[in-house]
C-alpha positions as CSV (number, residue, x, y, z in Angstrom):
1,M,19.5,159.1,30.7
2,D,21.7,156.1,30.7
3,L,22.1,153.6,27.8
4,T,19.5,151.1,29.1
5,Q,16.9,153.8,29.5
6,R,17.6,155.1,26.0
7,I,17.3,151.6,24.5
8,A,14.0,151.1,26.4
9,Y,12.6,154.4,25.2
10,F,13.5,153.8,21.6
11,L,12.1,150.2,21.7
12,I,8.8,151.5,23.1
13,L,8.8,154.3,20.6
14,I,9.4,152.0,17.6
15,L,6.9,149.4,18.9
16,S,4.2,151.9,19.6
17,V,4.6,154.0,16.4
18,G,5.2,150.9,14.2
19,L,2.2,149.0,15.6
20,A,-0.1,152.0,15.4
21,L,0.8,152.6,11.7
22,W,0.5,148.9,10.9
23,K,-2.6,147.7,12.9
24,G,-4.1,150.9,14.4
25,G,-7.3,152.6,13.5
26,A,-7.3,156.0,11.9
27,P,-6.8,157.8,15.3
28,E,-3.9,155.6,16.2
29,R,-2.2,156.2,12.9
30,A,-2.8,159.9,13.2
31,G,-1.3,159.8,16.7
32,A,1.7,158.0,15.4
33,L,2.2,160.6,12.7
34,V,1.9,163.4,15.3
35,F,4.6,161.6,17.3
36,I,6.8,161.3,14.2
37,L,6.3,165.0,13.4
38,M,7.3,165.9,16.9
39,A,10.6,163.9,16.5
40,V,11.3,165.5,13.1
41,I,10.7,169.0,14.4
42,Q,13.0,168.4,17.4
43,A,15.7,166.9,15.3
44,L,15.6,169.7,12.7
45,V,15.7,172.5,15.3
46,M,18.4,170.7,17.4
47,A,20.6,170.6,14.4
48,F,20.8,174.4,14.5
49,I,20.3,175.2,18.2
50,P,21.7,172.5,20.5
51,S,20.0,171.9,23.8
52,H,21.8,172.6,27.1
53,F,18.7,172.6,29.3
54,V,19.6,176.0,30.9
55,R,17.0,178.0,28.9
56,V,13.7,177.1,27.2
57,D,14.7,174.7,24.5
58,P,12.9,175.9,21.3
59,D,13.1,172.5,19.7
60,A,11.3,170.8,22.5
61,L,8.8,173.7,23.0
62,V,7.7,173.6,19.4
63,A,7.6,169.8,19.3
64,D,5.6,169.7,22.6
65,L,3.2,172.4,21.3
66,T,2.7,170.4,18.1
67,G,2.0,167.3,20.2
68,F,-0.5,169.2,22.4
69,L,-2.4,170.5,19.4
70,G,-2.3,167.2,17.5
71,F,-3.3,165.0,20.4
72,G,-5.8,167.6,21.5
73,Y,-7.5,167.6,18.2
74,L,-7.6,163.8,18.3
75,A,-9.0,163.9,21.8
76,L,-11.9,166.0,20.5
77,E,-12.6,164.1,17.3
78,A,-11.7,160.4,18.0
79,R,-13.8,157.8,19.9
80,R,-10.8,156.9,22.0
81,F,-9.5,157.6,25.5
82,W,-5.8,157.5,24.8
83,P,-5.6,160.9,23.1
84,L,-6.9,162.5,26.3
85,W,-4.0,160.9,28.2
86,A,-1.5,162.0,25.5
87,T,-2.8,165.6,25.5
88,S,-2.6,165.7,29.3
89,L,1.0,164.4,29.2
90,Q,1.8,167.1,26.7
91,V,0.4,169.7,29.1
92,L,3.0,168.4,31.6
93,C,5.8,168.9,29.0
94,L,4.6,172.5,28.3
95,S,4.5,173.2,32.0
96,A,8.2,172.3,32.2
97,H,8.9,174.9,29.5
98,F,6.9,177.5,31.5
99,A,8.9,176.7,34.7
100,R,12.2,177.1,32.8
101,W,10.9,180.3,31.2
102,A,9.7,181.7,34.5
103,D,13.2,180.9,36.0
104,I,11.7,179.2,39.0
105,G,15.1,177.8,39.8
106,I,14.9,174.3,38.5
107,Y,18.1,172.5,37.8
108,P,18.9,171.7,34.1
109,M,18.6,168.0,34.6
110,V,15.2,168.4,36.3
111,Y,14.0,170.5,33.3
112,A,15.3,167.8,31.0
113,V,13.4,165.1,32.8
114,M,10.2,167.3,33.2
115,R,10.1,167.9,29.5
116,G,11.1,164.5,28.3
117,A,9.6,161.9,30.6
118,P,5.9,162.5,29.8
119,T,6.7,161.8,26.1
120,F,7.5,158.3,27.1
121,G,4.0,158.1,28.6
122,V,2.6,159.3,25.2
123,A,4.3,156.4,23.4
124,I,2.8,154.0,26.0
125,A,-0.6,155.6,25.5
126,I,-0.5,155.1,21.8
127,L,0.6,151.5,22.3
128,I,-2.2,150.8,24.7
129,G,-4.7,152.6,22.4
130,T,-3.6,150.4,19.5
131,L,-3.8,147.2,21.5
132,L,-7.3,148.1,22.7
133,H,-8.3,148.9,19.1
134,M,-7.0,145.5,17.9
135,Y,-8.9,143.8,20.8
136,R,-12.2,145.6,19.9
137,L,-11.8,144.6,16.3
138,R,-11.3,141.0,17.2
139,R,-14.1,141.0,19.7
140,R,-16.8,143.0,17.9
141,G,-15.6,143.0,14.3
142,S,-15.6,146.8,14.1
143,D,-14.3,149.8,16.1
144,P,-15.7,153.2,15.0
145,S,-12.8,155.7,15.0
146,W,-14.6,159.1,15.1
147,Q,-17.3,160.8,17.1
148,S,-20.7,160.7,15.2
149,W,-20.6,164.5,14.9
150,S,-17.0,164.6,13.6
151,R,-16.4,165.6,10.0
152,H,-14.3,162.4,9.8
153,A,-17.2,160.2,10.7
154,A,-18.7,160.3,7.2
155,G,-15.4,159.4,5.5
């Protein structure tokens, strides 16, 4: 990833997480927190086990599993489409780890892209979800966050 791509990634990341925390509904804020948790997990593990993309990277695996579970929970509970997209993208990340584990013969750079690129899509999904939430609030005056049967709906 060259410098321009890194700058673009971090700008989208900061914009999507920042806007979700500032203007998003409860699902968008929860999604931003899942994204932050993924980054913290990856940074903590990478401090002890650096990534070389030749084996399954435990930092990315744990972070992607956390993202899959967090966004999957939101996909079940929230009245939003974007958590479905985020969960699906996390499945792609997890499949990269499986391919590396199964030693299918993918090059280290391909593994790096397979496990990292979908995360960029997750940031965009959170951003789109937040913008749509803001639009619905402006248009209708309200935007229910949770499914009617969800334990969050009453609160």
